[in-house]
C-alpha positions in Angstrom: 96.0 31.0 -40.6 94.5 34.6 -40.7 91.3 34.4 -42.4 91.3 30.7 -43.1 87.6 29.7 -41.7 86.1 33.2 -43.3 84.4 31.4 -46.2 82.3 29.3 -43.9 81.3 32.1 -42.0 80.3 33.9 -45.0 77.7 30.9 -46.0 76.4 31.1 -42.2 75.7 34.8 -42.7 74.0 34.1 -46.0 72.0 31.4 -44.5 70.6 33.5 -41.9 69.7 36.3 -43.9 67.7 33.8 -46.2 65.9 32.3 -43.2 65.1 35.7 -41.9 63.3 36.3 -45.4 61.4 32.8 -45.4 60.5 33.7 -41.8 58.7 36.9 -42.6 57.3 35.9 -46.3 56.0 32.6 -44.1 54.5 34.5 -41.8 52.9 36.9 -44.6 51.0 34.0 -46.0 49.9 32.8 -42.6 48.2 36.2 -42.1 46.6 36.0 -45.3 45.5 32.5 -44.7 44.3 33.0 -41.3 42.7 36.5 -41.4 41.1 37.7 -38.2 41.3 40.4 -36.0 43.1 38.5 -33.3 45.8 37.8 -35.8 45.8 40.8 -36.6 46.4 42.4 -33.7 49.1 39.6 -32.4 50.9 39.3 -35.6 54.3 39.1 -34.0 53.0 35.9 -32.2 52.8 34.3 -35.5 56.0 35.2 -36.6 57.5 34.2 -33.6 55.4 30.1 -34.2 56.9 30.1 -37.3 60.7 31.4 -36.6 60.3 28.0 -33.9 59.5 25.3 -36.8 62.8 26.6 -38.5 66.0 24.4 -38.0 68.6 25.4 -35.5 71.5 28.3 -37.1 73.6 26.7 -34.5 73.4 23.4 -36.0 74.1 24.3 -39.6 77.1 26.3 -38.4 78.6 23.3 -36.7 78.2 21.0 -39.8 79.9 24.1 -42.0 82.9 24.5 -39.3 83.1 20.2 -39.7 83.8 21.1 -43.8 87.5 21.0 -44.2 89.5 22.9 -46.6 91.5 21.7 -49.6 95.1 21.6 -49.0 95.6 20.6 -52.5 94.3 24.8 -53.5 97.5 25.8 -51.2 100.3 23.3 -53.0 99.3 24.5 -56.3 99.3 27.9 -55.5 103.0 26.9 -53.7 104.0 24.8 -56.9 103.0 27.7 -59.0 104.9 30.5 -57.1 108.0 28.3 -57.0 108.0 28.4 -60.5 107.6 32.0 -60.9 111.1 32.2 -58.8 112.6 29.4 -60.7 112.0 32.1 -63.9 113.1 34.8 -62.1 116.1 33.3 -61.3 116.5 31.8 -64.8 116.2 35.7 -66.6 119.3 36.8 -64.5 121.0 33.8 -65.5 121.5 32.4 -62.1 120.6 28.6 -63.4 122.1 26.5 -60.8 119.9 28.3 -58.1 116.9 27.9 -60.7 117.3 24.3 -61.1 117.4 24.3 -57.5 113.3 25.8 -57.0 112.6 24.2 -60.0 113.1 21.3 -58.3 111.4 21.8 -55.5 108.3 22.9 -57.1 108.4 19.6 -59.0 108.2 17.9 -55.1 105.5 19.7 -54.5 103.6 19.2 -57.6 105.2 16.2 -59.7 102.2 17.1 -62.3 103.0 21.0 -63.1 104.6 20.7 -66.7 106.1 24.5 -66.6 108.6 23.4 -63.3 109.7 20.3 -65.4 109.9 22.8 -69.3 111.9 25.3 -67.3 114.1 22.8 -65.5 115.1 21.8 -68.7 115.3 25.6 -70.2 118.3 26.0 -67.2 119.7 22.1 -68.1 120.2 23.5 -71.5 122.1 26.6 -70.5 124.4 24.4 -68.0 124.9 21.9 -71.2 123.3 18.8 -69.6 121.4 17.9 -72.9 120.3 14.4 -71.8 118.6 15.4 -68.8 117.0 18.4 -70.8 115.6 16.1 -73.1 114.1 14.1 -70.1 112.7 16.8 -68.7 110.9 18.1 -72.0 109.2 14.7 -72.1 108.0 15.1 -69.0 106.4 18.6 -69.8 105.1 17.3 -72.9 103.6 13.7 -71.7 102.2 16.3 -68.4 100.5 18.5 -71.5 100.6 17.1 -74.7 99.9 20.6 -76.6 103.4 22.5 -74.9 104.5 23.6 -78.6 107.8 24.8 -77.0 108.3 21.5 -75.7 108.4 20.2 -78.9 110.3 23.0 -80.1 113.2 22.6 -77.8 113.1 18.5 -78.3 113.6 19.3 -82.5 116.1 21.5 -81.8 118.1 19.5 -79.1 117.7 16.5 -80.9 118.9 18.5 -84.3 122.3 19.1 -82.4 122.6 15.4 -81.4 122.4 14.8 -85.4 119.1 12.8 -85.0 117.4 14.4 -87.8 114.9 11.9 -87.7 113.6 12.6 -84.3 114.3 16.2 -84.7 111.8 16.5 -87.6 109.6 14.7 -85.8 109.1 16.9 -83.1 109.2 20.3 -85.2 106.2 18.6 -87.1 104.5 18.3 -83.9 105.3 21.6 -82.5 103.9 23.0 -86.6 100.6 20.7 -85.9 99.6 22.4 -82.7 101.0 26.3 -84.0 101.0 26.6 -87.4 102.2 29.8 -87.4 105.4 29.0 -85.9 108.1 30.3 -88.1 111.1 29.1 -85.6 109.8 25.5 -85.9 109.7 25.5 -89.8 113.3 27.5 -89.8 114.8 24.8 -87.9 113.0 22.2 -89.7 113.9 23.2 -93.3 118.1 23.6 -91.7 117.4 19.8 -90.6 116.0 19.3 -93.8 119.2 20.4 -95.3 121.4 18.7 -93.3 119.8 15.5 -94.7 120.2 17.0 -98.2 116.3 17.4 -99.0 117.1 20.8 -100.4 113.4 21.2 -102.3 112.2 20.7 -98.5 114.5 23.1 -96.8 113.7 25.7 -99.0 109.8 25.5 -98.5 110.4 25.7 -94.9 112.5 28.4 -95.4 110.0 30.6 -97.5 107.4 29.3 -95.1 109.5 30.8 -92.3 110.0 33.7 -93.8 106.9 34.6 -95.3 105.7 34.6 -91.0 108.1 37.3 -90.8 111.2 35.4 -89.4 114.2 37.1 -91.1 116.7 34.2 -91.1 114.1 32.1 -92.8 114.1 35.1 -95.4 118.2 34.7 -95.6 117.9 30.5 -95.8 115.8 31.1 -98.4 118.1 33.3 -100.3 120.9 31.0 -100.2 118.7 27.7 -101.3 117.5 29.6 -104.3 121.5 29.9 -105.4 121.8 26.2 -105.1 
């Protein structure tokens, strides 16, 4: 590929410059230590003798050429590019195509949490709830601070009527991102479903205080009860 060996030649060029500088510095020291009319009249001979003692630059270049490129770097770049392509398709509502691209990104790098996360988002749009849950859990396993994955898991378990698990993930999201007004609002909604009105009101007011308008509306309803 074009430019594949560029970094190796850069190092060789730097080494050549360093060697030349060392050569001149060494010749200066040599002349000072052996100052005589004869050495002053023939400085180039001193420099030549010093340079002849240096290691072969051909050897150094051969050594650098043997250093292999790291293919993993190329793989990481490719999976990130694929995630970006999948995201663009997702934003255009091309969910099936987006899922296929995210799948390709996962095949390139199975440890990319964003590929799982965005595939999960696309799966939600396709009403494939259980596979989406699996993807969000995988994203969270790969990146334990993925608060967005927690948000989606909390919301999906709320849809399934599993309020205890929903609150568990919403709690984790709030721990990771204390200013997450959306998580407070949804946790308040889940508390209301469980009949825990005081907790629901507290979360609604917190969401409202953080600027989430629906939280303010929820808080007004709960105050009337």
